[in-house]
Every structure is written in structure tokens, then in C-alpha cells.
N, C-alpha and C positions, 0 to 999 in steps of 0.2 A: 230915858235910857237907863238901863239896869246897872247899878254900881258893881255887881258881880261880873259884869262884862267889861272890866277895865281894859285899857289898851295893853297892859302888861300881859293879858291873857290872849291877845290877838297879835300874832306875829305876821309881819308882812315882809316877804322875801322878794327882792326885785332882781331877776336874772337877765332881763332884757332892757337895755338903756332907753329904748324908744318910749317906754312907759313914762320915765321921768321927763322927757322932752315934751310929751303930749299932755301930761297931767302932773304938774309940779307938786300938787298936794295929794297925790294918789294914796300915800300911806294913811293920811288922815281920812280920806274918803272911804277907804276900805275898812278901817277900824270903826268908823262911825256907822257904816252900813251893817257890818256884822253885829256890833253892839246893839243897834236899834232893833234888828231882827230878833236877836236873842232876848232883848228886853221886852218886846211886845209879844213874842210867840213862844220863846223857850221857857224852861223851868228856872225861875229866878233864884231858887234855892241851891242850884247846882252850878259850880264854877267849872266851865268846860272850855279849855283852851282851843283856839282855832288858828291854823296857819293858812295864810293866803300867799300863794306863789304866783308871781307875775312874770310870765315867760313869753317865749315866742311860739310861732306856729309849729316849728320843727319839734320842739320839746312836747307840745300838746299833742301833736300827731303821734309821737312815740308813746306817750302815756295812754292816749285813746286806743292805740293798737294793742298795747300790752294789757290793759285792764278791761277794755270793752270789746276788743276784737274788731274795731273799726279803724281802718287805715286811712284816716283823714284828720285834718285839724278840726277843732271845734272851738267855741268861744269859752266855755267854762266846764270844768269837771269837778265833781264833788267826791270826796273819799271819806265816808263816815268811819270813825275809829272802831265802831262796834261796841259790844257790851263791856262793862268794867270787869277786869279780871278778878276772880275770887282771891281774896286775901290782900288786895291792894288797900293800904290804909286809907281811911275816909278823908284824911287831911291832904292826901296826895291827889292833885287834880288829874282827872282822866280826860284826855282830849276828846272834843266833839268830832274833830276830823280836820281834813285839809281841803282847800279849794285851789284850783289852778286855772289861770286865765291866760289866753293867748292874745298878744297885742294886735297883730295884723287882722285877725278874724274879728276881734272886738271893734277895731277902728272901722273896718269895712262895713260891718253890720250896722254900726251907729249911723254911718253915712247913708246906707240903704234905707234905714228907718227914718232918716231926717231928724235924728236926735243929737243933742250935744254929747260928745264922747264921755264927759264926766257923768252925765245922767245915765247913759247906757251902761257904763262901767259899774255904777252904783247898783243899777237894776240887776246886772249879772251877779254881783256879790250877794245881794239879797236872795236872788234865785238859788244860788249855790248853797247859801246858809240854810234855806228852807229844806233843801235836799238833805243836808247834814242832820236836820231835825226830824227827818223821816217823811217829809212831804214828797209827793210825786205827782205826775201829770199823765200817767199812762191811760187812765180812764177819763171820760169827759167830766164826771162829777169831781174827780180829784183835781183835774186841771182848773175847773172853775174855782174850787176852794183855794188852790195854790195862787191863782191869779188875784183873787180877792185879798189874800194876805199880802201879796206883793204890792198891790195898790195901797193898802193900809200902811204898810211900812214905808213905802216911797213917799206917801203923803206926809208921814211923820218926819221925813227927811227933807220936806219942802220940794219934792219932785212930783210933778203932775205929768204923767206920760199919756194921759187919756186912756184910750182903749188898749188893752193888752191882748186883743184878739189875734194879733200876729204873734204866735208863740215863738219864743226864743229858738226852739228846736227847728222851726221851719227855715231858719236861716242857716242851719248847719250844712245844708246841701248846696249852699251858694258857692260858686267857684271862687 
């Protein structure tokens, strides 16, 4: 793990109490997933704060509708901060971006995939962090590269999910 990805640069905000009931160590899981992804894939010379919002399906649906034009809940949303503003002092950290995860959708998808909730949650945080770093899965070659990185990061976290052929996005349409 990269020392520049210290927990102080990874804020976890919990707006839905179901998260704490289901995953008592969720802040630690989220921080470790982000830090490991940044340490293995990110630019270690850059300190980039990340905020992880753990919320419910209603809030995610609103965010998804507002920012993506999709009026439905989803499991994870990534909001990259964009380029560093000109004139911002170099010692002032510029955020990498924000992640938002929905409890009910994440829990339902973990069950559908037959995965422990903690493992699926960690996978989603890693997936979202890769989006913040500029990775995408719109094209087959991009998807393969992103899934390979996800496997590598998850393995470093001690999580073996086997094949990631069932992309996270395929679950977004589940009722």
C-alpha cells in the first residue's frame, strides 16, 4: 500500500445505517480498498484525497438521475474531480474524486453473485477507484484491462473472486 494514500486522505461518510449493521468494519474496508488501488495503479507521487459516500438506493437513484440521466439506483457511482485548477498551490491536495455506493443494491447484487458482502463491497470500491483514475469499460479491450487490474488489486487485498466475466454493470438492470 502506498503511504501517500493514508487514511487521512480517504474520507468515508456513512449516511445509511444499514451499512454499519451489515459490515461493522466498512470504513476500514473502504480505506484499504482505495489505498491499495491507488498504491498499485495510481501515481504514488501525487496525494489525491478520495471521499467514499455510503448511502441508500434513494440517494443513489437521485445522484444517478442528476448526473447520468438514469432514473434508477445503481451499485456504485464515481465522480472524478477533474484537472487541478491553475494557480492552486502544489502543497494543497487536489481531490481525485468521490465514490457513492448504495446499500440495498450492493447487498442484493452480492447475494445474486454468491459473494460475501464484504468482498463485493470491496470490489465495488476498487472498481469505482479505477474509474476515478480514468479507467473505463465501454470497449471490450478497456473492459479486459480494467478487469485485470481489479483482479490484481483484489488479490493484493486477499480476495479471490474468480472470473469477473459477469461485469458489475450487468447487475445494474436487476430489479
